[in-house]
N, C-alpha and C positions, 0 to 999 in steps of 0.2 A: 335584527342584527346585534351582535354582542358588542356593546360599548361600555366604557367605564369613564365616569367623570372624575378627573384627578386633580383639577385645579380650577381657579376662576381668575379672570383678568378684566381690566377695565377697558371697554371699547366705547370711547366717547363718554356719554352720560350714563351708559348702561354697563352692567357686569355680565359677561358671557362666560360660559363654562368651557373648559378644555376637556375634550372627549377623546379617548384613545380607542381605536378599533383593535380587537384582539380575537384570536382563535385558540381553541384548546383541542389537543389531540391525545388519544390514548387514555388509559385509566390505570391508577395505581397509587401506592403510598409515596413513591418517589416523585417529587415535583421538580420540574426543570423549567426555568424562565430563560427564553432566548431573546437577546437584544440585538437588533440589526444595526447596520452602519449607515453612513451618509447616503441619502437619496434612495435607500433600499426599503422595501416593504416586508411584511411578515412572510410573504410567499418565498422570499429568498432563502429561507431555512429548509426548503424542501428535502434535500438529501439527508439532513440531520434529523428532521421529523420522521422520515421513513426509517432511518437507521435506529432511532431510539424507541419508537413506538411500533414500527412494523406496518404503518398505514398512513396514508395522506388524507383519510377521511376525517373531517372535523367532528368533535364530540357532538352528540345529538342534542345535548342540553346546554349549548353555548349561552342560551339566554339566562340560565340560572347563575346565581352568584351567591357569595356568602358561605357561611359555615355548612349549611345544609348540602349544597352542591359539592363542597370539598369533602364532606364526610362520606358521600357515596363513593368517591374515588379513592378512599383510603384502604379499600379492601384489596388484598392480593399483593403480589410482588412486581406489578407492572410499573410503567413510567407514564406519568402525565406531563405533557408538554404544553406550555403556553407561549405563543409568540404574538407580537403586536406591531402596529405601525407607530413609530415615534411621532411626536408632535411635529407638524410641518410637512408630512408626507402621507401618501396613500389616502385612507379614509378617515384618518384622525384630523383633529382641528389644526388649521393653519393660522397661526397668530401673526398679526400685522407688522411687528417690529422685531428686529434681531435681538433686542434686549430680553425678549421672552424665551430665548434659547441659550442654554448652557448645559454642560454635562451634569452639574449639580441639580439644576431644575429637572432635567430629564431623568436623573436617578430617582428623584422624588416621585416623578410620574410612575416609574417602575415599581416603587415601593407602594404607592397608592393602589396600583393594579393588584399587587400581591394581597393587600388588605381586602380589596374587592372580591378576590377569589377565595378568601379565607385561608390563605397559605401562611402558616407561621414561619416556615423556613423553606428554602429552595436552593437547588444547584443553579447558579447563574452563569450562563455562557454568553459572551458578547463577541461580535466581530467588528473590527476596525473602530469606527466611532462608537459602536455599541460596546466594544471592549473598554473604551474610555469611560462610558456611562457606568459599566459594570464595576470598574475600579472605584468610582465615586460612591456607588451604592454600597460596596463592601466597606468603604471607609465610614460612611454615614450610619449604616446599620449592620455592623458585622455579626450581630446576634441573629440576623435573619438569613445568613448565608451558610449553606451546607458545604459547598465547594465553589471554586471560581475558575473558569476557563477563559483565557484571553486569546482570541484569534486575530492575527495580523494587527497587533496593537502598536501604538506609538505613545509618546508622552505629551502629544499636543504641541501647539505653538510652532516653532521652527522645525520641529521634528515631523510636521505634516508635509513639509516640502519633499518632493520626490528626489531621488538620486539624480544628480546632474552628470549624465554621461551621453555617449553618442546615441544610444537607443532612445533616451528620454527626449533629447533635442530633436531627433527625427520625428518622434510621435507628436511633439508640440508643434513643429513646423507643419506637419500634415494636418493636424487638427485645425490650425489657423487658416490653412488653405482650403479646407473642406467647405463645400457650398451646399451640400444636401445632407439631410439627416442620415442617409445611408453611408455617406463617406465618413461622417463623424462617428457613426456607430462602429464602423470598421476599425477606426483608431481606438475607440473605447474597448472593443473586443481584444485587441492586441495589448492593451494596457493592463487588463485584468487577468489574462491567461498567458502561459508560456508559449513560445513559438513551437516547441516540440509537441506540446499537447494539441495545439490547433492543427499542426500538420498531421499528427497521428490520428486524431479522432474526427477531425472535420475535413481537412484537406483544403488547399487553396481554391479549388474549383467550386466548392460548396459553401465556403464561408459566407459569401455575400447573400446566399439564399436564406440564412438563418440569423442574420444580423439583428433583426428586430427582437426575436425571441431571446437571444443571448445577451446583447449589450445592455438592455434595460431590465433584464432579469424579472420578467413578468409571468411567464408561463413555464410549465413543465409538460412535456408530452409523454403520455403513457402509451408507448408504442403498441403493446399487445391489444389494448382496447381501442386504439385510434381515437382517443378523445383528449381534450385539453383539461387539465385539472389544475387546481391552485398549487403554486410552488414556483420559486424563481430560478431553479437550477437549470442551466442548459445541459447539464450532465445527462439527464434522461433523454433529452432531445437528441443529443449526439450519439449516445450509445444505443438508443432505442431504434435507430434507423429512421428518425423523423425527417432527415434532410430530403428524402425522396418525396415527401409530401409537404415541402416547405411553402409552396405558394398558397394552398388553402390555409395553412397555419398562419402565414403572414396576414391573411385577411382576418382570421380570428383574432390575431394580435391587435389589429387596428380597431376591431370592435371592442376589445377589452380596454384599450387606451381611451376610446371615446366614452366608455361607461364609467371607468374609474378615474380618469384624468391623470395627466402627468404632474410632476412636482412643480408647484408655483415658484416664482422668483423669491417671494417672501420666505417660503419654507426652506428653499435651498440656501439662501443667504443666511438665514437663522441657524441652520445646521452647520454651515461652514464656520460661522461665528463661534458655535459651541466647540468645534474642534480647535480653532485658533486660540481660544481663551482657556482651553483645558490645561491643567497643571496638577500634578500629584506632589504634594508637599512631603517632606520627610516625616512629619507627624502622621499624615494619612497612611503612608507606606508602613510606618511602625505599627499603626493600628491593625492593618491587614496582616502583617507578619506575626503579630502577637495574638490574633484572634483564635488561632488554632485550626482553622480549616485549610485544606490543601488547595494549591494553585497549579494550574497547568497553562504554560504559555506556548501556544501553537503558532507556527509561522512558516510561510513559504520562502525558500531560499532565494527565489528569483523575483520577489516582490519589489517592484520599483515605485510603488505608491507609499507603502509603509516599510521603511528600510529595516532589514533584519538586525542591524546593530542596535537599534533603539529597543527592540524587543528583548534582545540579549541583556542589555543594560538593566531593563526593568526586572527581568527574571533574577538577575544577580542581586538586585537590591531587595528582592523578596526572599532570598535564602534565609532560613532552611525550608520554607514551606513550598517553594516553587520548583517546578521541573520544566525544562526547556525541551520542546519537541519541534524539530526542524524537518520539514517535508519538502520534496521536490515539487514546487508549484509556485504560483504567483499570488496576487492579492486575493483572488477567489480560490484559495487552496481548499476550502470546504467543498467546492464544486469539482475541482480537478482531482482531488484525492479524498473522496467522501468516505471510503472504507477506512483509510488510515486515520482520518479525523474522528470518525465515529468510534473507532477502537480506542483512541486516546481519551475520548469523552467517557466511554463506558468504563475504562480502566480507572478514571478519576472517581466515578460514581461508586464502583466496587471498593476502591481503597477507602473511600469515606464510610461506606457501610461497615467495612471490617474494622473501622476505627484505627486505621494505620496512623502511627505517629508521624508528625512532619519530618523528624530526623530519618525515619525509615524511608519515607517517600523520597527525600532528597539524597539519600545515601545509596540508592540503587545504582549499579554500575551503568556506564554508557553502553548502548548497543545500537547497532545499525541493522534494520530489518531488510528483507529481500526487496521490499518496495522502495527503498531509499530513505526511509524515515530514520533520522538520527535523534535518539532520545538521550538527553543529557540532563542529569540532575543538577549539575553545577555548570553554568555557562563558563566558557573559557575566558579567563582573565589573564592578560599578559602584562607583566611588569618589566620595564626596560630600565636597567641601571646605566646611566651615562654620566659623562662629565658635564661641566657647565655649558660647554659648547653644544652638546647634544640636547640638553634641556632647553636651550634657547631655540634650537632648530625645531623641537617639538612644539614650543609655544608659538613660533611663527606659523607652523603648519596648522595648528588649531585656529589661529586668527584668520588665516586664509580660508579655512573651511567655513567659518562664520561669514566672512565677506562674500564668499561664493553664494551662500544662501541669500544674503541681502541683495546681491547683484541680480540673482535669478528673480527675486520678488519684484524688484524695480523694473526689470525688463518685461516681466509678465504684465505688470500694471500698464506700462506704455503700450504694449501690443494689444491689450484688451481695449484701451482707450482708442487706439487707432482703428481697430475693427469696428467699434461702436460708432465712431464718426463716419466711417466709410458706409456703414449700413444706413445711417441717417441720410447721407447724400444720395444713396441709391433709391431710397423711398421718396425723396423730394424731387428727384430729377425727372421721373416719368410724368409727373403732374405738370411740369413746366413745358416739356416737349410735346405732350399730347395735344395741347391747344393749337400749337403751330402746325402739327400734322393735319389736324382737322380743317384748318383754314386753307390748306394747299389744294389745288385742283386735283381731281382724281386722274390717274394715268389712263384710265379706261376711256377710249374715244367716245365723245358725245355725252359723257356723264361728268358732272361735278357735284361735290357735296356742299350743301348750303349750311355753313357753320352757324351754330347758335351760341352755346356757351359751354364751358367746362364746369362740371359739378365737382363735388367733394372727391369723387374718385378719379377726376381728371378727364372723363370721357362723356361726351354728349353728341350723339350722331343723329343728324336730321335725315329725312327721307331724300333720296336722290332726285334731281331734276334733270330733264333732258335739255340740251342746248339747241 
């Protein structure tokens, strides 16, 4: 299996290596590094791998590394893509403490992977948390970046809080009330995709049958071949007619989960910590802006996880090298609108190859495509001139917005604590009641159970005796 050791950490009295699992696709002189987001694995880049390389088959020499393997792929005008599992998820190392996770540390992981592959420079595309990591990578090593694409990005910290509206409150309430993985997966599905997309491509009657494949983004169904291949996009499943065969696919999903494992608590908490502590300083943004490479900020207008306003603000701070691309979609816009996203990425690669100047990249006029994509070189910035009373009102409004986020955070912590305590009570309660039940006479005439003792699992049943 292709692994790359990127770091070492102290585990008690020993030092262990941090290993990243990665995959390479396609061949060519153009190198593309894909950085996935929170709780996602390399498979989630399925639609982009297919669009950039034309195939989902991994490179045959994944085991090779270094300059020799890289030199073989430098022939021709094709594109070579590498995607990987971040630390804390998938087949990569899971470190025991959240202090081992930050966007800076994970950016260094990506840089070490590029060194391992023998890549001097690459186009770096990141999604969500992966976009935060990509920003740090571009700030730490701008000379290694050909271009930068940021999908559904925020600035970290409080910007990671979702938009507080009726839809989000409804989803949060339903998630807390969910009692089964299927119910929680349904909420997760509606959080990452737009309702229009789900109604059009899936339909309410078939959503439940593909929850496992879609919500955790583990498989892609190649409908013509009727086989499951690596890739995390539910796009192929939905469009390929896979819903009709959802039951056997669900069984295959369970097999996949048992073999690869779900994300551990340590890994999830560590990655959340990386998002929470992420921040791009003015100096880092100046470094990116002055490095000379082009930037594309791609976002779904209906994203309730990473709000569009934060992406617009980041793109505005990166003018003149940044272009804002708004698509009709939610947080997984790369799955909802794969063609539009892939076109935007290819346009970025072509503009870089043609050595387009940043001023030309950012001065291209706005246009709206037939698919609903709004491409804007300069994010809209509105300045309101008001009197002192108006300024005071705006200041109060901004303060209330910050208080709203703080209030949401406090309420979330309280609800999580309440749920945790309730689960503890539910686990302990059966053990107390089971002993009582076993000591009661059986309701069956002539039969009673001879109680012995309750073990660790709360049950110990003796053989029946006749009265």
